[in-house]
N, C-alpha and C positions, 0 to 999 in steps of 0.2 A: 226579639229577645231569645227566641227558641234556637236561633242559629249562632248565638254568641258563645264563644268558648268560656270556660269557667274563669280563666285568668282575666280575660277581657271584662267579664261581668264584675269581677272583684275590683278591677281597676276603676270601672265606672262607678260602682257602689261607693268605694272609699273616696274617690274624687268628689262625688256629690256630698258625702258626709262631711269631709274636711272643709269643703267650700262653704256648706251651710253653717258649720261650726264657726268658721272664721268670720263670715258675714254677720252671724248672730253676735259674735264677740265684739266686733267693731260697732254694731248698732247699740249694744249694751254700753260700751264705753261712751259713745256719743250721748245716749240717754242719761247715763249716770252723771256725766259732766254737767248737763243742763240741770238735772235734779239737784246736784250739790250747789250749783250756782244760785238757784232759786231759794234753797234752804239757807244759804249764807246771807242772801239779801234779806230774807224774812227775819233771820236771827239778829242781824245788825240793825234793822229797823226797830225790832223789839227792844234792843239795848238802848238805842237812841231815844225812843219814845219813853221808855221807863226812866231813864236818867233825867231827861229834860222835864218830865212831869214831876219828878221828885225834887229837882233843883228849885222849882218855884215854891216849894214848901220849906225851904231852908233846912235841909236835913243835917243832923249832927254828923261828926266824923265817924261815929260808930255805925250809923246807918249807911253812910257812903262805903265804908269798908265792907259792910255786909252786902251791899249792892255789887261791889267789885268782885267779891268772892262768889256770889251766886251766879254771876254772868261770866266768870273766869276772864276778867279784864283787869288791866293795870294802868293807872293814870301815869303819863309820862310828860316831860317838859316838851312843849310844842317846838321850842327852838332847837331841840336835839334832833328832831326828825325833819325839820323844815327843808334843810339842804338836801337831805336824802330823797325827800319826796319830789323836790324839783328836778333832781338828776335822774333818779332811778324809779321814782314812784309811778305806779300804774293804778288809775282809778278803776275800782271794781264796781262801785255803786255810788250814786248820788241822788238825793231826793229831799223833799220837804214834807213837813207834816204840820199839824196845828200847833205843835210844841216848838218847832224850829227846823233847822236844817241838819242833814247828816251826809257825810261822805266817807267812803271806805277806800283806803289805799293799800296796795300790796307792794312790799319792798323785800326782795330776796326771799319770797315765800312766806313772809310774815305779814299779818293784816293789822292795820291801824285804823281806828275809828275816830273821825273828827266830828264833834258835835258843836253846834253854835245856837245860842238863844239870847237875843237882845244884848249882843255884845259879849256874851259869856262864851268863851271858847275853851274846849277841852279836847285833849288827844288821849285816846285810850288804846292800849295794845292788847290784842287778842291773845290770851295766855292759855287757851284750850290746848290740851295735848293733841299731838298730830294724829289724824285719823288714818289708820292703816287698812280700813275696809276696802277702799278702792284698789290698793296695791295687792291685797289678798285676792280680790276678784280677778285682777290681771294675772296673778300667778296661777290661780286655779284654771283660768282659760288656757294659758300656755301649757299647763300640765295635761289638760284634756286633749289638746291638739297633738301634743307630743305622744301621749299614750295611744291615740288613734293611729298615728304614724307607725309606732312600734308594733301595734296589732296588725296593721296592714302589711308591714314587712315580714312579720312572723308567719302570717297566712301564706304570703307568696313563697317564703322559704319552705313551708310545709308542702306546698303544691309543686315546688320545683321538680321533685322526683317524677311527677306525672309527665312533665316535658321530656325528661330524660328517658322515661319509659316509651313515650311516643317516638322519640328519635331512634331508639333501639329497634322498635317495631318497624319503622320505616326502613332502617338499615337492613333488617331481615327481608322486608318486601322487595328491596332493590337487588336481592340475590345473595347477601351475606348470610349463608345458612349456619355459620359457626358463631353467630352473635349470641352472647349469653345475657339474658335479661335477669338482672338481679337487683335486690334492694335489701339493705342490711337491717332495716327495722321491721318488726313484726306487726305493723299496723295494717289498715285496710289496703293501702297502696302496695305494701310488701306482699300481702296475701294475693293480690291481683297479679303482681309480677311473678310470684312463685308459681301460681296455678297456670298462668299463661305460658310460662317457660316449660313447665312439666307436662301440661296436658295438650297445649296447642302446638307450640313450636316443635316439640319432640315428635309429635304425631306427624306434622308436616314433613319433617326431616325423614322420618321412616317411610312415608308415602312417596317422597321424592326419590329416595334410594331404591324403593321397590319398583317405581316406574322406570327408572334408568336401567335397573337390572333386567326388568321384563323386556324393555325395548332392545337391549343388546342381545339378550338370549333369543328373542323372537327373530331378529334380523339374522343372527348367526344360524339359527336352526332352519330358517327359510332359504338362506343362500346355498346351503349344501345340497338339498334336493333339487333346487332350481338349476344349479350348475350341472349336476348329474343328469337331470332331465334334458337340459339343453344339449349335452354331449350325445345322449342316446338318440335324440331327435335327428341328429345328422345322419344316422344310419337308416332312416325311413326312406323308402324309395318313392312312395306316393308324394309327389311335389305339393299337391293341394293340402293334404293332411299335414305334411311337414311344415308348410308355410303357416298354417293356422296355429300349430303348436309352437313354432318359433316366435310368432307374434305374442302368444299367450305368455310364454316364458319371459320374453323381453318386457312385457307390460308388468309382470310380477317383479322383475329385477328393477325396473324403473320405479315402481312403488317403494321398494326397499330403500333405494337411493334417496327418494324424496322424503321418506320418513326419517332417514338419517340426517338429512339437511334440516328438517323441521326441528328435530330434537336438538341439534347443535345450535341453531340460530335462536330458537325461542327460549333457551336456557337463560334464566335471569342473570346469572353471574358471567354470562358470555361477554367478552369484550373484543371488539374488532381490532385488527392489527393495522393501525393507522400509519401510513407511509406516503411519501411523495410518488406520484405517478402522473400519467397523462391520459386524456380521454381516448386518444387513438389506441393506446396500449390496452385500456380496459375493454374497448369494443372488439379489438382483435382477439383478446382472450375469450370474450363471449362467443365469438364465431368458432373458436377452437373447441369450446365446451359443447357447442350446439351440434357439431359434427354433421352439418347439413350441407347440401349443395351450395357452393358459393354464389351460384346464380340466383338463389332464392333470397339473398340478403343484399340490399342496396345501401351502401354507406354514404351518407352526405354530411360530412363533418367539416364545417367552416371554422376551424380553430387552428392556431399555430402551435400546436403541441404545448399549450400552457400547462404547467404542472400544478397540481393541487393535492391536498391531503385527504386520503380516504383508505379504506381497505379494498385494494384493487380486486382481490379474489372474490370478496363478497359482492361488490358492485358488478363485477363481470357475471357472477351467478344470477343476480337479479335481472340484468339485461338479457342474459341467455334465456331465462324463463319467459320474458316478454317476447323475444324473437321467436321462440318455439311456439308460443300461443298464436302469434301473428301468422306464422307459416301454416299451422294446423287449421285455423278457423277462417283464414282469408279465402276469398273466392278464386284468386289466382295463385294461392300458395306462395306468395312473396311478401316481403316486409322490408321496410326501409328505416334507417336511423338518421335523424336530423339533429344537429346541434351546432349552435354558434358560440356556445359557452358551456363549460363543464357544469354550470349551475342549472342549466335547462336542457334536458335530453328528451327527444320525442321518438317514440316507436310507433310507426304508422303502417297500417295494412288496410286493404280494401275488404269490404264485407258488410254483413248486417250488423247493426248496433246491438249493444247489450240490452237485454230485456229488463234487467233489474239495476238498481243503483250499484256503484262500484263497491260499496261496503258489503254487499251481499257476496261478492266473489272473493273478497279478502278474508272470509271466514273459511276454515279448513273444510275440505270435502264439499264445497259448494260449486255446482255447475248446472247449466241449463240441460233439460232433458234431451234436447236435440243435439247437444254437443256431447257425444259419447267418448271423445278422445280424452285421455288423462284421467286423473283421480280427483280433480278439484283442489289440488294443493299448490298449483303454480303461482297464482296471484297471492295466496296466503304466504308463501315463502317470500315472494317479492316484497310484500307489505312488511313482513317481519324484518327482512334485511334492511330495507330503507329506513325503518324506525331506528335501527342500530347505527346507521350511517348519517342520521339527521337529514334525510331526504323525505319528501312527501310524494305520494303517488296520486296523480290526477288522471281524469279521463274525460274525453268529449267525442261526440260523433259529428263529423262535419263532411258534407258533400260525399257521402258514401264511404267514408273512411273512419276507422277506429283509431283514435289518437290517444296513446298513453303517454303521460308526461311525468318525468322525474324532475322534481324541483327541489333544489338545495335550500335549506333554511339559512338565511343570511346571518343570523346571530350566532350560529354554531359552526358552520363550515368555514374552511380557511383555504384561501388560494395561496399560491407561492410564486 
């Protein structure tokens, strides 16, 4: 019950309430029908016994009229109803007593009482006014059920803005920073929407803008001294000092590039440019980005240039980072790419296996102490890119080789 949504809870609550009310309603109808049948039988037996007991006393016409009036019955000619009884008559009750026999017939909703004693036959018509109690009970039952349904729909309508608010918040979470959360009524939901828009979303927008401005300014301010320093380094005659400084400036420049990639790819409203390409083209672009000795990368692609839909630049960048990691951390500084299908790409290199689960390395700035190369952003960038392209990153260590696997999600990727 704790994990049920408010709407689901209301659905369950009103479904149970309406079900219980309907079941109670039908039970009442069945019970009332039996009760009325027993009351009628008792009433007609009382009429028959009272009449038959008075007949043997030879009552006067006045006493008979009083009897008819007291019991709301009217004597009628037996011949008038005999044919109707045979054709449409339904026996409601029949029985015997010490005074004689009695049978009750129903014809078109009217009740007729037939009494017999020692050859004395009499047909009485029940003249009681129609009882509307049962009809009123039925009407009240329907009104209650209808009222409960109206209340149920009214509550759902009142809670509908919560669903709209939830959708707007999800829209914001998906990267639409311009979404406006609004509600025209000043009730509790309206106050929540107003406060959330003014105090939470506005603050998040401001923080996001500040972060973007800070990142751009920081990278811009760092690039200028790094570029100047790199130029000045070229004038140093000591080759050892010069090499150390060049590597330091190159590392700083590489960090700026990786931070720019992280900022671009991890932005929530970033959308990849999906277009038709081939795996051979993507891998070739990865090698170009790597700018490494071609002898360090062995390409084994068993695919007839089948085209598929993806962002080739982003996928090339992801593969480039995996190739770079493979060259840096392998024992022979070589890496190979294997693929028989664009849906499954393997990056393989020789070396020691990862000490921690893959999820540890897909966090930013995560790296093993012994691995001093890089800044711990490579696999984080790869993981972020593959999420945008509907790929998953897998890893296994087999026979002295590190195998990173790019697996396309079947339900989202498209071949061509």
